[in-house]
C-alpha positions as CSV (number, residue, x, y, z in Angstrom):
1,X,0.0,0.0,0.0
2,X,1.4,3.4,-1.1
3,X,1.4,5.9,1.8
4,X,-0.2,9.2,1.2
5,X,1.9,10.8,4.0
6,X,5.7,10.5,4.2
7,X,6.6,8.0,6.9
8,X,9.4,8.7,9.3
9,X,9.1,12.5,8.9
10,X,7.8,15.2,11.2
11,X,5.0,17.1,9.5
12,X,3.5,20.4,10.7
13,X,-0.2,20.8,10.7
14,X,-2.4,23.8,11.1
15,X,-3.8,23.9,14.6
16,X,-1.0,22.0,16.3
17,X,1.8,23.6,18.3
18,X,4.3,21.0,17.2
19,X,4.8,18.7,14.2
20,X,3.5,15.1,14.1
21,X,6.0,12.3,13.7
22,X,4.5,9.7,11.4
23,X,5.8,6.4,12.8
24,X,3.9,3.7,10.7
25,X,1.0,3.1,8.4
26,X,-1.7,1.1,10.3
27,X,-4.0,0.4,7.4
28,X,-6.4,1.9,4.8
29,X,-9.8,1.5,3.2
30,X,-12.1,3.3,0.7
31,X,-12.1,6.5,2.7
32,X,-8.4,7.0,3.5
33,X,-5.4,5.8,5.5
34,X,-4.7,5.5,9.2
35,X,-1.3,6.2,10.7
36,X,0.4,5.8,14.1
37,X,1.8,9.2,15.0
38,X,3.7,10.8,17.9
39,X,2.9,14.2,19.2
40,X,5.6,15.1,21.7
41,X,5.5,12.2,24.2
42,X,1.9,11.1,23.3
43,X,1.1,8.3,20.8
44,X,-2.0,8.9,18.7
45,X,-3.6,7.8,15.5
46,X,-4.2,10.0,12.4
47,X,-6.8,9.2,9.7
48,X,-6.1,11.0,6.4
49,X,-8.7,11.1,3.7
50,X,-8.5,10.5,0.0
51,X,-9.6,13.5,-2.1
52,X,-12.2,11.3,-3.7
53,X,-13.8,10.6,-0.3
54,X,-14.0,14.3,0.5
55,X,-15.6,14.9,-2.8
56,X,-18.2,12.2,-2.3
57,X,-19.1,13.5,1.2
58,X,-19.2,17.3,1.3
59,X,-20.6,17.3,4.8
60,X,-17.7,15.3,6.2
61,X,-15.7,18.2,7.6
62,X,-18.9,19.6,9.3
63,X,-19.7,16.2,10.9
64,X,-16.1,15.9,12.2
65,X,-16.2,19.4,13.7
66,X,-19.5,18.7,15.3
67,X,-18.3,15.4,16.8
68,X,-15.1,17.0,18.2
69,X,-17.2,19.8,19.8
70,X,-19.7,17.3,21.4
71,X,-17.0,14.9,22.7
72,X,-17.0,11.1,23.0
73,X,-20.1,9.5,24.4
74,X,-17.8,7.3,26.6
75,X,-14.4,5.7,26.6
76,X,-15.4,2.9,24.3
77,X,-15.1,5.1,21.2
78,X,-11.9,6.0,19.3
79,X,-13.4,9.4,18.9
80,X,-12.1,12.3,16.8
81,X,-10.0,14.7,18.9
82,X,-8.9,17.4,16.4
83,X,-9.4,18.2,12.7
84,X,-6.0,18.6,10.9
85,X,-5.1,20.4,7.7
86,X,-1.6,20.5,6.2
87,X,0.4,23.6,6.8
88,X,2.0,25.4,3.8
89,X,5.4,23.6,4.2
90,X,3.9,20.1,4.6
91,X,1.5,20.3,1.6
92,X,4.2,19.5,-1.0
93,X,5.1,16.3,0.9
94,X,1.6,14.8,0.6
95,X,1.3,12.4,-2.3
96,X,-1.9,13.6,-3.9
97,X,-2.9,16.7,-5.9
98,X,-5.4,17.9,-3.3
99,X,-4.0,17.2,0.2
100,X,-7.3,17.6,1.9
101,X,-7.6,16.9,5.7
102,X,-7.7,14.3,8.4
103,X,-8.3,13.9,12.2
104,X,-6.5,12.8,15.3
105,X,-7.9,10.1,17.5
106,X,-6.7,7.8,20.3
107,X,-4.4,5.0,19.2
108,X,-5.9,1.6,19.7
109,X,-4.0,-0.1,22.6
110,X,-2.4,-3.5,22.2
111,X,-4.6,-6.5,23.2
112,X,-7.6,-5.5,21.1
113,X,-8.5,-7.6,18.1
114,X,-11.0,-7.2,15.3
115,X,-14.4,-8.6,16.1
116,X,-14.5,-10.4,12.7
117,X,-11.9,-12.8,14.1
118,X,-14.4,-14.0,16.7
119,X,-17.2,-14.2,14.2
120,X,-14.9,-16.4,12.1
121,X,-14.0,-18.7,15.1
122,X,-10.4,-17.4,15.2
123,X,-10.4,-15.7,18.6
124,X,-10.1,-17.4,22.0
125,X,-12.7,-15.7,24.3
126,X,-15.0,-16.9,27.0
127,X,-18.8,-16.7,26.7
128,X,-18.7,-14.5,29.8
129,X,-16.5,-12.0,28.0
130,X,-18.5,-12.1,24.8
131,X,-21.6,-11.2,26.9
132,X,-19.6,-8.5,28.6
133,X,-18.6,-7.1,25.2
134,X,-22.3,-7.2,24.1
135,X,-23.2,-5.2,27.3
136,X,-20.5,-2.6,26.6
137,X,-21.8,-2.3,23.1
138,X,-25.3,-1.6,24.3
139,X,-24.0,0.8,26.8
140,X,-21.9,2.7,24.3
141,X,-24.7,3.2,21.8
142,X,-27.0,4.1,24.7
143,X,-24.7,6.9,25.6
144,X,-24.3,7.9,21.9
145,X,-28.1,8.1,21.4
146,X,-28.5,10.1,24.6
147,X,-26.4,12.8,22.9
148,X,-28.9,12.9,20.0
149,X,-26.5,11.1,17.6
150,X,-26.7,8.1,15.4
151,X,-23.8,5.9,14.3
152,X,-25.2,4.7,10.9
153,X,-22.8,1.9,10.2
154,X,-22.8,-0.5,13.1
155,X,-21.0,-3.7,12.0
156,X,-18.3,-6.2,12.9
157,X,-15.8,-4.2,10.9
158,X,-16.0,-1.2,13.2
159,X,-15.5,-3.1,16.5
160,X,-12.4,-4.4,18.4
161,X,-12.6,-6.8,21.3
162,X,-10.2,-7.5,24.2
163,X,-10.5,-11.3,24.8
164,X,-9.2,-11.1,28.4
165,X,-12.1,-9.1,29.8
166,X,-14.6,-8.3,27.1
167,X,-13.6,-4.6,26.7
168,X,-14.5,-3.0,23.4
169,X,-13.4,-0.2,21.2
170,X,-15.6,1.3,18.4
171,X,-13.8,2.9,15.4
172,X,-14.8,4.8,12.3
173,X,-16.7,7.4,14.2
174,X,-16.4,10.0,11.4
175,X,-19.8,8.7,10.1
176,X,-21.6,9.7,13.3
177,X,-24.2,12.4,12.7
178,X,-27.1,14.2,14.5
179,X,-30.1,11.9,14.6
180,X,-32.6,12.8,11.9
181,X,-30.3,14.8,9.7
182,X,-29.7,12.0,7.3
183,X,-26.4,13.6,6.2
184,X,-23.5,11.8,4.6
185,X,-23.0,9.1,2.0
186,X,-22.7,6.1,4.3
187,X,-25.9,4.0,4.6
188,X,-24.5,1.0,6.5
189,X,-22.9,-2.4,5.8
190,X,-24.8,-5.1,3.9
191,X,-26.2,-7.7,6.3
192,X,-26.4,-5.1,9.2
193,X,-28.6,-2.4,7.6
194,X,-32.2,-2.1,8.7
195,X,-34.6,-3.2,6.0
196,X,-36.0,0.2,5.5
197,X,-32.5,1.6,4.8
198,X,-31.6,-1.4,2.5
199,X,-34.8,-0.9,0.5
200,X,-34.4,2.9,0.2
201,X,-37.4,3.8,2.3
202,X,-35.5,5.6,5.1
203,X,-32.2,7.2,6.0
204,X,-30.0,5.9,8.9
205,X,-31.2,7.0,12.3
206,X,-31.1,6.0,16.0
207,X,-33.9,3.6,15.2
208,X,-32.0,1.9,12.4
209,X,-29.0,1.8,14.7
210,X,-31.2,-0.3,17.1
211,X,-31.7,-2.9,14.3
212,X,-28.0,-3.0,13.3
213,X,-27.0,-3.3,17.0
214,X,-29.3,-6.4,17.4
215,X,-27.7,-7.9,14.3
216,X,-24.2,-7.3,15.7
217,X,-25.1,-8.7,19.1
218,X,-26.6,-11.8,17.5
219,X,-23.4,-12.2,15.4
220,X,-21.2,-12.0,18.4
221,X,-23.3,-14.4,20.5
222,X,-23.9,-17.1,17.9
223,X,-21.2,-16.4,15.3
224,X,-24.0,-16.6,12.7
225,X,-26.2,-14.3,10.6
226,X,-29.8,-13.9,11.9
227,X,-31.3,-14.3,8.4
228,X,-29.1,-17.0,6.8
229,X,-31.0,-20.2,7.1
230,X,-32.4,-22.7,4.7
231,X,-33.7,-19.9,2.4
232,X,-30.0,-18.9,1.8
233,X,-29.3,-22.3,0.3
234,X,-31.6,-21.6,-2.6
235,X,-29.5,-18.5,-3.6
236,X,-26.9,-19.2,-6.2
237,X,-25.3,-15.7,-6.2
238,X,-25.7,-13.2,-3.3
239,X,-26.0,-10.2,-5.7
240,X,-27.8,-7.0,-4.9
241,X,-31.3,-8.4,-5.9
242,X,-30.7,-11.5,-3.8
243,X,-29.5,-9.4,-0.8
244,X,-32.6,-7.2,-1.0
245,X,-34.8,-10.4,-0.8
246,X,-32.8,-12.1,2.0
247,X,-32.4,-9.0,4.3
248,X,-35.3,-6.9,3.2
249,X,-38.3,-8.0,1.1
250,X,-38.4,-11.6,2.3
251,X,-36.3,-11.4,5.5
252,X,-37.2,-14.1,8.0
253,X,-35.4,-14.6,11.3
254,X,-33.8,-18.1,11.5
255,X,-35.4,-18.7,14.9
256,X,-38.7,-17.1,14.3
257,X,-41.0,-18.7,16.8
258,X,-44.0,-18.8,14.5
259,X,-42.5,-19.5,11.0
260,X,-39.9,-22.3,10.8
261,X,-39.3,-21.9,7.0
262,X,-35.9,-20.4,7.4
263,X,-34.4,-22.6,10.2
264,X,-30.7,-23.2,10.2
265,X,-29.5,-26.2,8.2
266,X,-27.8,-28.7,10.5
267,X,-24.8,-29.1,8.2
268,X,-24.4,-25.6,6.8
269,X,-25.4,-23.6,9.9
270,X,-24.3,-25.8,12.8
271,X,-22.9,-22.9,14.8
272,X,-26.3,-21.2,15.1
273,X,-28.0,-24.4,16.3
274,X,-25.2,-25.0,18.8
275,X,-25.1,-21.5,20.3
276,X,-28.8,-20.4,20.4
277,X,-29.8,-22.7,23.3
278,X,-26.9,-21.4,25.4
279,X,-28.8,-18.2,26.3
280,X,-31.9,-17.7,28.5
281,X,-35.3,-17.0,27.1
282,X,-35.2,-13.3,28.2
283,X,-32.3,-12.8,25.8
284,X,-33.8,-14.9,23.0
285,X,-37.0,-13.0,23.2
286,X,-35.3,-9.7,22.6
287,X,-33.9,-11.1,19.3
288,X,-37.3,-12.5,18.4
289,X,-38.8,-9.0,18.8
290,X,-35.9,-7.3,17.0
291,X,-36.2,-9.6,14.0
292,X,-39.9,-10.3,14.2
293,X,-42.2,-7.3,14.9
294,X,-39.1,-5.0,14.8
295,X,-38.3,-6.0,11.3
296,X,-41.1,-4.0,9.8
297,X,-42.1,-1.8,12.8
298,X,-39.1,0.3,14.0
299,X,-41.0,1.4,17.1
300,X,-41.1,-2.2,18.3
301,X,-37.3,-2.6,18.4
302,X,-35.8,-3.2,21.8
303,X,-33.9,-0.1,23.1
304,X,-30.3,-0.1,24.3
305,X,-31.5,0.1,27.9
306,X,-33.4,-3.1,27.5
307,X,-30.4,-4.9,26.0
308,X,-28.2,-3.7,29.0
309,X,-30.7,-4.9,31.6
310,X,-31.2,-8.4,30.0
311,X,-27.5,-8.9,29.3
312,X,-26.5,-7.9,32.9
313,X,-29.0,-10.4,34.3
314,X,-27.7,-13.1,32.0
315,X,-24.2,-12.5,33.3
316,X,-25.6,-12.6,36.9
317,X,-26.7,-16.2,36.3
318,X,-23.5,-17.5,34.8
319,X,-22.4,-20.8,36.4
320,X,-20.1,-23.8,35.3
321,X,-21.2,-27.3,34.3
322,X,-19.9,-29.6,37.0
323,X,-19.3,-32.3,34.3
324,X,-17.6,-30.6,31.4
325,X,-16.8,-27.1,32.9
326,X,-18.7,-25.1,30.1
327,X,-20.3,-21.8,31.1
328,X,-24.1,-22.0,31.5
329,X,-26.5,-19.1,31.8
330,X,-29.8,-20.7,32.8
331,X,-31.0,-23.8,34.6
332,X,-31.5,-27.1,32.8
333,X,-29.2,-29.6,31.1
334,X,-25.8,-28.4,29.9
335,X,-25.9,-27.2,26.3
336,X,-22.5,-28.9,25.7
337,X,-22.6,-32.3,27.4
338,X,-26.3,-32.6,28.4
339,X,-25.4,-33.1,32.1
340,X,-28.0,-32.0,34.6
341,X,-26.4,-29.8,37.2
342,X,-27.7,-29.3,40.8
343,X,-29.3,-26.0,41.9
344,X,-26.8,-23.2,42.3
345,X,-26.4,-21.2,45.5
346,X,-27.7,-17.7,44.9
347,X,-26.9,-14.4,46.6
348,X,-30.1,-12.5,47.3
349,X,-29.4,-8.8,46.8
350,X,-31.7,-5.8,47.2
351,X,-32.1,-5.7,43.3
352,X,-31.8,-9.2,42.0
353,X,-29.8,-12.4,42.5
354,X,-26.3,-13.5,41.5
355,X,-25.2,-17.1,41.1
356,X,-22.4,-17.9,43.5
357,X,-19.9,-18.9,40.7
358,X,-16.2,-17.8,40.6
359,X,-15.6,-14.7,38.5
360,X,-19.1,-13.4,38.9
361,X,-19.3,-9.8,40.2
362,X,-21.6,-7.6,42.3
363,X,-22.1,-4.0,41.2
364,X,-23.8,-0.9,42.5
365,X,-26.9,-1.6,40.4
366,X,-27.5,-4.8,42.4
367,X,-28.1,-2.6,45.5
368,X,-29.5,0.8,44.4
369,X,-32.3,1.3,41.9
370,X,-30.9,4.7,41.1
371,X,-27.8,3.1,39.5
372,X,-28.0,2.1,35.9
373,X,-26.5,-1.2,35.0
374,X,-22.7,-0.9,34.7
375,X,-19.9,-3.4,34.6
376,X,-17.1,-1.2,35.8
377,X,-16.0,-0.7,39.4
378,X,-17.5,-3.9,41.0
379,X,-18.2,-3.8,44.7
380,X,-17.4,-7.5,45.3
381,X,-16.2,-10.6,43.4
382,X,-16.9,-14.3,43.8
383,X,-13.7,-16.3,43.9
384,X,-12.9,-20.0,43.9
385,X,-10.8,-21.6,46.7
386,X,-7.2,-22.2,45.5
387,X,-7.3,-25.9,46.4
388,X,-11.0,-26.8,46.8
389,X,-13.2,-25.8,43.8
390,X,-16.4,-26.6,45.8
391,X,-15.7,-23.7,48.1
392,X,-16.6,-20.2,46.8
393,X,-15.8,-17.0,48.6
394,X,-17.0,-13.4,48.3
395,X,-14.1,-10.8,48.1
396,X,-14.7,-7.3,49.4
397,X,-13.5,-4.9,46.6
398,X,-14.8,-1.8,48.4
399,X,-13.2,0.6,50.7
400,X,-15.1,-0.2,53.9
401,X,-15.4,-3.4,56.1
402,X,-18.4,-5.6,56.0
403,X,-20.2,-7.0,59.0
404,X,-21.7,-10.5,58.8
405,X,-23.1,-13.5,60.6
406,X,-22.2,-17.1,59.9
407,X,-24.8,-19.9,59.9
408,X,-23.5,-21.0,63.3
409,X,-24.3,-17.6,64.8
410,X,-20.6,-16.4,64.9
411,X,-20.1,-12.8,63.9
412,X,-17.4,-11.8,61.4
413,X,-15.9,-8.8,59.8
414,X,-14.6,-8.7,56.2
415,X,-12.0,-6.0,55.6
416,X,-11.4,-4.5,52.2
417,X,-9.5,-7.0,50.0
418,X,-10.5,-10.0,52.2
419,X,-12.8,-12.9,51.4
420,X,-15.5,-14.8,53.3
421,X,-17.0,-18.2,52.6
422,X,-20.3,-17.7,50.9
423,X,-21.8,-21.1,51.9
424,X,-21.2,-20.5,55.6
425,X,-22.9,-17.1,55.6
426,X,-26.3,-16.3,57.0
427,X,-26.3,-12.7,56.1
428,X,-23.7,-10.0,55.3
429,X,-24.2,-6.3,55.7
430,X,-22.2,-4.0,53.4
431,X,-22.2,-0.3,52.9
432,X,-24.2,-0.9,49.7
433,X,-26.8,-3.2,51.3
434,X,-27.5,-6.7,52.6
435,X,-26.4,-9.9,51.0
436,X,-28.2,-13.2,51.9
437,X,-27.2,-16.6,50.4
438,X,-30.2,-18.7,49.3
439,X,-30.5,-22.0,47.5
440,X,-32.7,-22.6,44.4
């Protein structure tokens, strides 16, 4: 790939006090190229546009300025920080007749991988961390929509995952616009676009974002397309007319509860049949609504807050199969080995229950109805005993001591950073609220 900007040089740009050092070319696409740059001691990323992209999208500069002024919805976005134009002395070094402009954004940290790797089965990541990534996605777009913005191009290609904890980063935020303005040339990615956008009946909006988000969540959780079932097998070439039928005119969810005509084929679509039963009915029902009534009625699509709530509760009920060790998210036989597991000890909290399984967490939203579901800053964590896996403890991650009572009547105090045996507890009083172990 030929670089538009001269690598290894220090280029001055209007609006910056010091030149940028271009260290390496990170990649490119139809819009432009992305570089790793150094500004003083800080490492950042620079996206530089092709003149053809600027010509196709005359409102691009205005959208970027608007996004920079509004600021990032939260830390999950690689958000534009500054609009840059070449200074007089740097213009001759840029390898195109019309140098144009670009923007600075945070540099993607190491450890994040393209979500397409997971969708293709080429990423090692736990089910718990995929669910966490889905929650972070719903939360990120919740915050974006609260700012009155729409993303327009939600897809696997614009998402990075960190397998170790499910953290996410969303890129290509130069397509973001004020909801309802319909500005820009980007309509979305085939297979993710809402039917009304695909069929030319509507422009991208927060409502079409909701549909695209549901597709992305389904792709992450099942590694399969929600509309590619038996009907796909009759398509010889997925050209534009075929795509309009599959995803628009004749779209039918592969797990539609009332119409089985597009069920996954056991040989061609095995991943969908394997993964769908993993998740509880509450999560399945959101997909059924998104791709059922929500397919033709945008007002019926689940909102980001609903996804957050259901995904958080799904994580609360995570446990491990005692026979094969796979992660489970509801009662019943194990989806992997069919083994029936005994009832799981539950922690009764002021707002819900959490299964007493190692690596599950307790958060402020479990105690206070004023707190929205969040997965950062847990108050407590369930941990396994280092030598006896049958013993589960609850670790105090807060700043104050807990007071509790054991089932034998003995009183105990759990200092910050310390752990108590969950099974032996009768009740525990924390600063957030009471914790009572119960069996189901």
